[in-house]
C-alpha positions in Angstrom: 87.7 23.8 6.6 86.2 26.2 4.0 82.5 25.8 3.1 83.4 24.3 -0.3 85.8 21.8 1.2 83.2 20.9 3.8 80.7 20.3 1.0 83.1 18.1 -1.0 84.0 16.2 2.2 80.3 15.5 2.8 79.9 14.2 -0.8 82.9 11.9 -0.4 81.6 10.5 2.9 78.2 10.1 1.3 79.7 8.1 -1.5 82.0 6.0 0.7 79.0 5.1 3.0 76.9 4.0 0.0 80.0 2.1 -1.3 80.1 0.0 1.8 76.4 -0.5 2.1 76.0 -1.4 -1.6 79.1 -3.6 -1.6 76.9 -5.8 0.6 73.4 -5.2 -1.0 74.4 -5.3 -4.7 76.5 -8.4 -4.2 73.5 -9.9 -2.3 71.2 -9.0 -5.2 73.6 -10.4 -7.8 73.9 -13.8 -6.1 70.5 -14.1 -4.4 68.6 -16.0 -7.1 71.6 -18.4 -7.5 71.8 -19.0 -3.7 68.0 -19.4 -3.4 68.0 -21.9 -6.3 70.4 -24.1 -4.2 68.0 -23.7 -1.2 64.8 -24.7 -2.9 65.4 -28.4 -2.3 65.1 -27.6 1.4 62.1 -26.2 3.4 62.9 -22.7 2.0 60.6 -21.9 -1.0 61.3 -18.2 -1.8 62.2 -16.6 -5.1 64.9 -13.9 -5.5 63.0 -12.3 -8.3 59.8 -12.2 -6.2 61.7 -10.7 -3.3 63.1 -7.9 -5.5 59.7 -7.3 -7.0 58.3 -6.8 -3.5 61.2 -4.6 -2.5 60.8 -2.3 -5.5 57.0 -2.3 -5.3 57.1 -1.2 -1.7 59.9 1.2 -2.5 57.8 2.9 -5.2 54.8 3.3 -2.9 57.0 4.5 0.0 58.4 7.3 -2.1 55.0 9.1 -1.6 55.8 9.5 2.1 59.6 9.5 2.1 60.0 13.3 1.8 57.8 13.8 4.8 59.8 11.2 6.8 63.1 13.0 5.8 61.5 16.3 6.7 60.7 15.1 10.2 63.7 13.0 11.0 66.4 14.8 9.0 68.5 13.4 6.1 71.4 12.1 8.2 69.3 10.0 10.7 67.1 8.9 7.9 70.1 7.3 6.1 71.4 5.7 9.4 68.1 4.0 10.2 67.6 2.9 6.6 71.1 1.4 6.6 70.2 -0.7 9.6 67.3 -2.2 7.7 69.5 -2.9 4.7 71.8 -4.8 7.0 68.9 -6.8 8.5 67.8 -7.9 5.0 71.3 -9.2 4.2 71.5 -11.0 7.5 68.3 -13.0 6.7 70.4 -15.0 4.2 72.6 -16.3 7.0 69.7 -18.6 8.1 66.9 -18.0 5.6 63.3 -18.8 6.2 60.6 -18.0 3.7 58.6 -15.7 6.0 61.6 -13.7 7.2 62.8 -13.3 3.7 59.7 -11.8 2.4 59.0 -9.7 5.5 62.5 -8.2 5.3 61.8 -7.5 1.6 58.9 -5.3 2.7 60.9 -3.4 5.3 63.9 -2.8 3.0 61.5 -1.4 0.4 60.4 1.3 2.9 64.0 1.9 4.0 65.2 2.3 0.4 62.7 5.1 -0.3 63.8 7.1 2.7 67.5 6.4 2.0 67.5 7.6 -1.6 65.3 10.6 -0.9 67.7 11.7 1.9 70.7 11.0 -0.4 69.2 13.2 -3.1 68.7 16.0 -0.6 72.2 15.6 0.8 73.7 15.7 -2.7 71.8 18.8 -3.6 72.4 20.7 -0.4 76.1 20.2 -0.8 76.2 21.3 -4.5 75.4 24.3 -6.7 74.8 24.6 -10.4 78.5 24.7 -11.0 79.4 21.6 -8.9 76.3 19.4 -9.3 77.8 17.5 -12.3 81.1 16.9 -10.6 79.5 15.9 -7.3 77.0 13.5 -9.1 80.0 11.9 -10.8 82.1 11.6 -7.6 79.1 10.1 -5.7 78.3 7.7 -8.5 81.9 6.5 -9.0 82.2 5.8 -5.2 78.9 4.1 -5.0 79.6 1.8 -7.9 83.0 0.9 -6.6 80.8 -1.4 -4.4 80.5 -3.8 -7.3 84.2 -4.6 -7.2 84.8 -5.9 -3.7 81.9 -8.3 -3.0 82.0 -9.7 -6.5 85.7 -10.1 -6.4 85.3 -12.3 -3.4 82.5 -14.3 -5.1 84.7 -14.9 -8.1 87.5 -16.4 -6.1 85.5 -18.1 -3.4 83.1 -19.8 -5.8 85.8 -20.8 -8.4 85.0 -24.3 -9.7 81.8 -24.7 -7.6 78.6 -26.0 -9.2 76.7 -26.1 -5.9 76.7 -23.4 -3.1 77.0 -25.1 0.3 75.5 -23.9 3.6 79.0 -23.0 4.8 79.7 -21.0 1.7 76.4 -19.1 2.0 76.9 -18.3 5.7 80.4 -17.1 5.3 79.5 -14.7 2.5 76.4 -13.2 4.1 78.0 -12.7 7.6 80.8 -10.7 5.9 78.3 -8.7 3.8 76.2 -7.9 6.9 79.2 -6.5 8.7 80.2 -4.5 5.6 76.7 -3.0 5.4 76.8 -1.9 9.1 80.2 -0.2 8.6 78.7 1.9 5.8 75.7 2.8 8.0 78.0 4.0 10.8 79.9 6.3 8.4 76.8 8.4 7.8 77.4 10.0 11.2 80.5 11.7 9.8 78.5 13.9 7.4 78.6 17.5 8.6 75.4 19.5 8.7 75.0 22.2 6.0 73.1 25.4 6.9 70.4 26.1 4.3 69.8 29.7 3.2 66.9 31.5 1.6 66.6 35.0 0.2 64.0 37.3 1.8 60.5 36.7 0.5 61.5 33.4 -1.3 59.1 30.5 -1.1 60.0 27.9 1.5 62.2 25.3 -0.2 62.5 21.5 0.4 66.0 22.0 1.7 64.6 24.3 4.4 61.8 21.9 5.1 64.6 19.6 6.3 65.8 22.0 9.0 65.7 21.4 12.7 62.7 22.5 14.8 61.5 21.5 18.3 57.9 22.5 17.5 55.6 19.5 16.8 53.4 21.8 14.8 56.2 23.0 12.6 57.3 19.4 12.2 53.9 18.4 10.9 53.8 21.5 8.7 57.1 20.5 7.1 55.9 17.0 6.5 52.7 18.1 4.9 54.5 20.7 2.8 57.0 18.1 1.6 54.1 15.8 0.6 52.3 18.6 -1.3 55.5 19.5 -3.2 55.9 15.9 -4.3 52.4 15.8 -5.7 52.7 19.2 -7.4 56.0 18.3 -9.0 54.7 15.0 -10.3 52.5 16.8 -12.8 55.1 19.2 -14.2 56.1 18.8 -17.8 59.8 18.2 -17.0 59.2 15.5 -14.4 56.7 13.7 -16.7 59.2 13.7 -19.6 62.1 12.6 -17.4 59.9 9.8 -15.9 60.2 7.9 -19.2 64.0 8.0 -18.9 63.8 7.1 -15.3 61.5 4.2 -16.2 64.2 2.8 -18.5 66.8 3.0 -15.7 64.5 0.9 -13.5 64.2 -1.8 -16.2 67.9 -2.0 -17.0 68.7 -1.8 -13.3 66.7 -5.0 -12.8 68.4 -6.6 -15.7 72.1 -6.0 -14.9 71.7 -6.3 -11.1 69.7 -9.5 -10.9 68.7 -11.1 -14.2 72.0 -11.1 -16.1 74.0 -12.7 -13.3 71.4 -15.4 -13.1 71.6 -16.0 -16.9 75.4 -16.4 -16.7 75.1 -18.8 -13.7 72.5 -20.9 -15.6 74.6 -21.6 -18.8 76.0 -25.1 -18.4 78.3 -24.6 -21.4 80.4 -22.3 -19.2 81.4 -25.4 -17.3 82.7 -25.3 -13.8 83.2 -21.5 -14.0 79.5 -20.7 -14.4 79.0 -19.7 -10.7 82.3 -17.8 -10.3 81.5 -15.9 -13.5 78.6 -14.2 -11.7 81.2 -12.5 -9.5 83.4 -11.6 -12.5 80.3 -10.2 -14.3 79.6 -8.0 -11.3 83.2 -6.7 -11.2 83.1 -5.7 -14.9 79.7 -4.0 -14.4 81.4 -2.0 -11.7 84.4 -1.1 -14.0 81.9 0.3 -16.5 80.0 2.2 -13.8 83.1 3.7 -12.3 84.6 4.6 -15.6 81.3 6.4 -16.6 81.1 8.2 -13.3 84.6 9.4 -13.5 84.6 10.5 -17.1 81.1 12.1 -17.2 81.0 13.4 -13.7 84.5 14.5 -12.8 85.2 16.0 -16.3 81.7 17.6 -16.6 83.2 21.1 -16.3 85.0 20.6 -19.6 81.9 19.3 -21.4 80.7 22.1 -23.8 77.7 20.2 -25.1 75.8 19.4 -22.0 74.2 16.1 -21.0 72.7 14.9 -24.2 75.8 13.4 -25.8 76.4 11.3 -22.6 72.9 9.9 -22.7 73.2 9.2 -26.4 76.4 7.3 -25.7 74.6 5.4 -23.0 71.8 4.2 -25.2 74.2 3.2 -28.0 76.3 1.2 -25.6 73.3 -0.5 -24.1 71.9 -1.4 -27.6 75.2 -3.0 -28.5 75.1 -5.0 -25.2 71.6 -6.2 -25.8 72.4 -7.3 -29.3 75.4 -9.3 -28.1 73.5 -10.8 -25.2 70.7 -11.9 -27.6 73.2 -13.8 -29.7 75.3 -15.2 -26.8 72.7 -16.2 -24.2 70.1 -19.0 -24.4 66.5 -17.6 -24.4 65.5 -19.7 -21.3 68.6 -18.6 -19.2 66.6 -16.2 -16.9 64.1 -18.9 -15.9 66.3 -22.0 -16.1 65.9 -24.6 -13.3 68.6 -25.4 -10.7 70.3 -27.8 -13.2 70.8 -24.9 -15.6 70.3 -24.9 -19.4 72.1 -26.7 -22.2 70.4 -24.6 -24.9 72.4 -22.5 -27.3 71.4 -19.1 -28.8 72.8 -18.0 -32.2 76.4 -18.7 -31.2 78.2 -21.0 -28.8 78.1 -19.2 -25.5 81.3 -17.2 -25.0 82.5 -16.2 -21.5 84.5 -13.3 -23.0 81.4 -11.9 -24.8 79.3 -12.4 -21.6 81.8 -10.4 -19.5 82.3 -7.7 -22.1 78.5 -7.2 -22.1 78.7 -6.8 -18.3 81.1 -3.9 -18.8 78.8 -2.3 -21.4 75.8 -2.6 -19.1 77.6 -0.8 -16.4 79.0 1.9 -18.6 75.6 2.6 -20.2 73.9 2.7 -16.8 76.4 5.3 -15.4 75.7 7.5 -18.5 72.0 7.6 -17.7 72.2 7.9 -13.9 74.9 10.5 -13.6 73.0 12.7 -16.1 69.7 12.2 -14.4 71.2 13.1 -11.0 72.8 16.1 -12.5 69.7 17.4 -14.3 67.4 16.9 -11.3 69.8 18.6 -8.9 70.1 21.5 -11.4 66.4 21.9 -12.2 65.1 21.3 -8.6 67.8 22.7 -6.4 65.0 24.3 -4.2 62.8 21.1 -4.2 65.4 18.4 -4.0 63.8 15.9 -1.6 60.4 15.7 -3.5 62.1 15.7 -6.9 64.4 12.8 -6.0 61.5 11.0 -4.3 59.6 11.1 -7.6 62.7 9.9 -9.5 63.0 6.9 -7.2 59.3 6.3 -7.2 59.2 5.8 -11.0 62.5 3.9 -11.1 61.5 1.5 -8.4 58.0 0.8 -9.7 59.5 -0.1 -13.1 62.1 -2.3 -11.4 59.4 -4.0 -9.5 57.5 -4.8 -12.7 60.6 -6.0 -14.4 61.5 -8.3 -11.5 58.0 -9.7 -11.6 58.0 -10.5 -15.3 61.6 -11.9 -15.0 60.0 -14.9 -13.4 58.1 -15.7 -16.7 59.6 -13.9 -19.7 62.2 -15.4 -22.0 65.4 -13.4 -22.5 64.4 -12.0 -26.0 61.2 -10.4 -24.7 63.0 -8.8 -21.7 65.6 -7.3 -24.1 62.9 -6.0 -26.5 61.1 -4.2 -23.7 64.3 -2.4 -22.7 65.1 -1.4 -26.3 61.6 0.2 -26.8 61.5 2.0 -23.4 65.2 3.1 -23.8 64.6 4.6 -27.2 61.7 6.8 -26.0 63.4 7.6 -22.7 66.4 9.0 -24.6 64.2 11.3 -26.7 62.3 12.7 -23.7 65.6 13.4 -21.9 66.8 15.3 -24.9 63.7 17.4 -24.8 64.2 18.4 -21.2 67.9 19.1 -21.6 67.2 21.4 -24.6 64.7 23.3 -22.6 67.1 23.6 -19.6 69.9 24.8 -21.9 67.6 27.4 -23.4 66.6 28.6 -19.9 70.2 28.8 -18.9 71.1 30.8 -22.0 68.3 33.2 -21.2 70.0 33.9 -17.8 73.3 34.4 -19.6 75.0 31.4 -17.9 77.6 29.2 -19.5 76.0 26.0 -20.7 79.1 24.0 -20.1 78.9 24.7 -16.3 75.9 22.3 -15.9 
């Protein structure tokens, strides 16, 4: 197998592994609050929103040390161990207890930081400036295929159900745990890439992830990775991209947890309200995969760089927010187990609700494929620290959003995303223009990025 084929193979395996793991985890997140609402009449007294807030809060803090962990353990083993913790979190729902639920939330927050830092490094090591756009798109499309399978099952299994029984819950979460473990095992198929460095070149983050039997060298690599993370945090490019990244954290919370809960709480959807959660997840996945395919796989033919894709993403999201504001009752995110009979500015429409799911997924893929691409392009020599900072900002904003989702009405959640999304788009444009200017100064083709 040629080096290029080997790299593409690794990207595909990486994407397929994440597809299995997140088929389980994203389906779990999409239905968690609905399942928990049905449990709160028992001895269980947890909150799905609170759990996600804990996960993303710990996730954000753990990104400070995740480059050091990946430097010591290596990206492949880091992803395997993280996958095991993801599977344990999902397994908690088979027989949930409040203390195990929140304890697992802490551990999966740590695992997520390590997992995504290792993923960013693996993506970058197996790419160059000519393939980073394509590889980001391939990975994103495979990852978001995860939204199809679990949600398709939820749609058919929960058709006509207004209450989720204990048997329904156990069947779903046993299956999701097994699926997550399959994805974890697939990480072992990723083949190691040899990192290279020109003579006299400063040690890179990719090299930091190399093998060494020396304990002293291991500690040196860990400390160097931590220092690089701190140093990169204060660069102009990272600070500007952090606004864009903050927006992806807010809208991630909305489409992966809050919006499904809103749909499941609207009593005017009748007996379909619970199964519509699964259908919503499927159409979010359709949007994600379409965006990953078009803006990733076809990036070689894009003469205008990343900015038009991000512009499309924010326009699509603003349309979605406008329609959701008119279609969904304001109290839907915080409705009790009985749901809500309120009406917004129109009679709630299932068709509009599902169309908005598609728009949310499409817009999210626009932002994330371009952020992955620009980070891999700008920080090819410092990939682990750069992706750790990206996930740090994204996760801390997701944690904040999950926290206020317990209290804020729908209109205020939408307004926050509109404001942050507007400024995040402007800051992304600024970084992209500077990257294009630097590339032109080197005499490279802008369309190659």
